[in-house]
Rosetta silent file (secondary structure, phi, psi, omega in degrees, C-alpha in Angstrom):
SEQUENCE: MLTRTPTFEELFRDCQRTAVHLEMRDAYMKSDPAFIDWQAGVALDPAERWGDWRSIVTEATSRGVEVRRARVVSTPVSEYVRVVPPLVA
SCORE:     score description
SCORE:     0.000 S_00000001
   1 L     0.000  129.958 -179.715   68.206   89.707  123.378 S_00000001
   2 L   -86.521  139.334  173.861   71.440   90.753  121.789 S_00000001
   3 L  -114.930  159.894  177.873   71.542   91.626  118.180 S_00000001
   4 L   -66.926  131.907  173.693   74.475   91.820  115.771 S_00000001
   5 L   -76.761  127.635 -177.700   75.932   95.310  115.443 S_00000001
   6 L   -68.582  151.438 -179.199   75.969   96.395  111.826 S_00000001
   7 L   -73.872  163.225  174.003   79.331   97.015  110.189 S_00000001
   8 H   -54.435  -46.353 -174.377   80.408  100.530  109.138 S_00000001
   9 H   -61.496  -44.810 -179.934   79.945   99.486  105.473 S_00000001
  10 H   -62.486  -44.436  179.498   76.380   98.288  106.185 S_00000001
  11 H   -60.221  -44.260 -177.275   75.422  101.496  107.978 S_00000001
  12 H   -64.944  -40.520 -175.946   76.941  103.600  105.159 S_00000001
  13 H   -72.866  -21.884  178.576   75.188  101.610  102.484 S_00000001
  14 H   -89.198  -11.579 -177.439   71.807  102.050  104.337 S_00000001
  15 L   -63.801  148.346 -172.058   72.070  105.817  104.690 S_00000001
  16 L  -114.789  -34.950 -175.697   69.367  107.624  102.685 S_00000001
  17 L  -116.688  -52.554 -178.828   70.059  111.357  102.765 S_00000001
  18 E  -139.253  154.022  171.197   73.365  112.449  104.331 S_00000001
  19 E  -143.482  138.064  177.283   76.520  110.918  105.783 S_00000001
  20 E  -119.014  130.248  178.815   79.290  112.718  107.609 S_00000001
  21 E   -95.569  111.479 -176.033   82.735  111.259  107.806 S_00000001
  22 E   -94.314  124.130  177.585   84.176  112.456  111.122 S_00000001
  23 E  -112.151  129.622  176.649   88.043  112.746  111.270 S_00000001
  24 L  -124.123    5.374 -178.664   89.622  113.345  114.563 S_00000001
  25 L   -96.146  113.224  175.722   93.294  112.441  113.856 S_00000001
  26 L  -106.917    6.888  174.616   95.213  115.670  113.354 S_00000001
  27 L  -138.081  146.182 -178.619   98.627  114.147  113.508 S_00000001
  28 L  -114.747  136.971  173.539  100.139  111.277  111.436 S_00000001
  29 L   -58.451  138.331 -179.090  102.611  108.764  112.496 S_00000001
  30 L   -64.261  -18.170  175.185  105.967  109.276  110.719 S_00000001
  31 L   -87.635   -5.138  177.036  105.658  105.611  109.645 S_00000001
  32 L   -62.789  118.305 -179.043  102.305  106.203  107.964 S_00000001
  33 H   -51.037  -40.230 -176.169  102.698  105.291  104.207 S_00000001
  34 H   -67.373  -41.638  178.948  100.519  108.198  103.115 S_00000001
  35 H   -63.848  -46.027  176.874  102.649  110.631  105.211 S_00000001
  36 H   -57.395  -47.352  178.326  105.917  109.123  103.920 S_00000001
  37 H   -64.842  -44.769  178.694  104.823  109.391  100.322 S_00000001
  38 H   -57.731  -41.519 -177.014  103.499  112.895  100.817 S_00000001
  39 H   -69.566  -30.427 -179.035  106.744  114.008  102.424 S_00000001
  40 H   -87.325   -2.099  178.224  108.744  112.519   99.520 S_00000001
  41 L    83.305   14.968  179.462  106.563  114.310   96.969 S_00000001
  42 L   -72.447  131.397  178.884  105.030  111.093   95.640 S_00000001
  43 L   -64.606  137.803 -178.545  101.759  111.758   93.742 S_00000001
  44 L   -95.293  131.933  174.126   98.803  110.347   95.578 S_00000001
  45 L  -111.874   98.470 -178.702   96.370  108.187   93.669 S_00000001
  46 H   -58.503  -34.507  178.563   93.220  108.045   95.903 S_00000001
  47 H   -62.939  -35.127 -179.126   91.586  105.385   93.765 S_00000001
  48 H   -80.714  -43.447 -173.235   94.532  103.113   94.343 S_00000001
  49 H   -79.292  -34.753 -174.006   95.222  103.868   97.989 S_00000001
  50 L  -127.845   43.709 -179.011   91.624  104.142   99.302 S_00000001
  51 H   -50.647  -47.083 -177.069   89.742  102.086   96.657 S_00000001
  52 H   -64.419  -47.181  180.000   87.256  100.442   99.117 S_00000001
  53 H   -59.444  -46.552  179.636   86.341  103.861  100.757 S_00000001
  54 H   -59.237  -38.304  179.080   85.921  105.473   97.302 S_00000001
  55 H   -64.503  -45.788  179.477   83.665  102.662   96.231 S_00000001
  56 H   -61.221  -42.680 -178.820   81.427  103.029   99.250 S_00000001
  57 H   -69.086  -43.471  178.918   81.223  106.846   98.814 S_00000001
  58 H   -59.402  -42.986 -179.129   80.628  106.513   95.078 S_00000001
  59 H   -65.495  -40.486  177.260   77.836  104.079   95.643 S_00000001
  60 H   -64.364  -48.196 -173.904   76.177  106.376   98.242 S_00000001
  61 H   -71.085  -27.811  175.508   76.490  109.556   96.198 S_00000001
  62 H   -69.707  -17.866  171.764   75.017  107.742   93.129 S_00000001
  63 L   -89.014    1.270  176.735   71.924  107.107   95.233 S_00000001
  64 L    96.190    6.865 -179.810   71.712  110.847   95.916 S_00000001
  65 L   -73.952  128.941  176.513   73.340  110.717   99.445 S_00000001
  66 E   -83.186  121.254  179.185   75.236  113.842  100.343 S_00000001
  67 E  -111.278  128.975 -174.353   78.601  112.857  101.869 S_00000001
  68 E  -131.017  165.284  177.575   80.476  115.449  103.827 S_00000001
  69 E  -120.019  136.545  175.358   83.581  115.517  106.031 S_00000001
  70 E  -121.651  123.878 -177.699   83.913  117.036  109.499 S_00000001
  71 E  -122.470  125.005  176.360   87.525  117.295  110.740 S_00000001
  72 L   -96.827  123.257 -176.108   88.459  118.133  114.266 S_00000001
  73 L  -135.702  154.511  174.551   91.951  119.480  114.467 S_00000001
  74 L   -88.641  162.502  175.402   94.248  121.125  116.990 S_00000001
  75 L  -116.240  143.362    0.500   95.909  124.481  116.226 S_00000001
  76 L   -77.724  150.212 -176.160   98.166  125.188  114.740 S_00000001
  77 L   -72.865  151.224  176.812   97.345  122.545  112.066 S_00000001
  78 L   -73.271  157.265 -177.580  100.129  120.518  110.676 S_00000001
  79 H   -62.274  -38.386  177.425  101.328  121.181  107.100 S_00000001
  80 H   -59.026  -44.982  175.737  100.060  117.694  106.126 S_00000001
  81 H   -63.509  -39.894 -175.668   96.548  118.366  107.427 S_00000001
  82 H   -73.356  -32.811 -170.311   96.531  121.803  105.831 S_00000001
  83 H   -96.174  -43.302 -169.923   97.804  120.764  102.394 S_00000001
  84 L   -72.388  130.376 -179.929   96.423  117.234  101.623 S_00000001
  85 L   -74.185  156.862  177.737   93.018  117.505  100.044 S_00000001
  86 L   -71.633  156.995  176.190   90.010  115.495  101.442 S_00000001
  87 L   -75.174  -29.474  179.868   88.956  112.302   99.800 S_00000001
  88 L  -120.401  123.006  177.812   85.407  113.514   99.825 S_00000001
  89 L   -90.537    0.000    0.000   84.751  117.106   98.920 S_00000001
């Protein structure tokens, strides 16, 4: 019997102790809006740009869930990867 696969949001909202956000993209497309803004020196407003993600993380951390980030990168790392702070510390 096939069952429906839960969405990412459902899985994240059901976590109880820890969640790890795995990032494996170490290069950004030159057409990526975040990259273009960063390159132009535009101030980044995470609440505006990634509001849905921040809501999910805020909801989880308010329940006591520890949210961490693991980033896999190639070396040498790009300036963007090295300089731009994570959304989740």
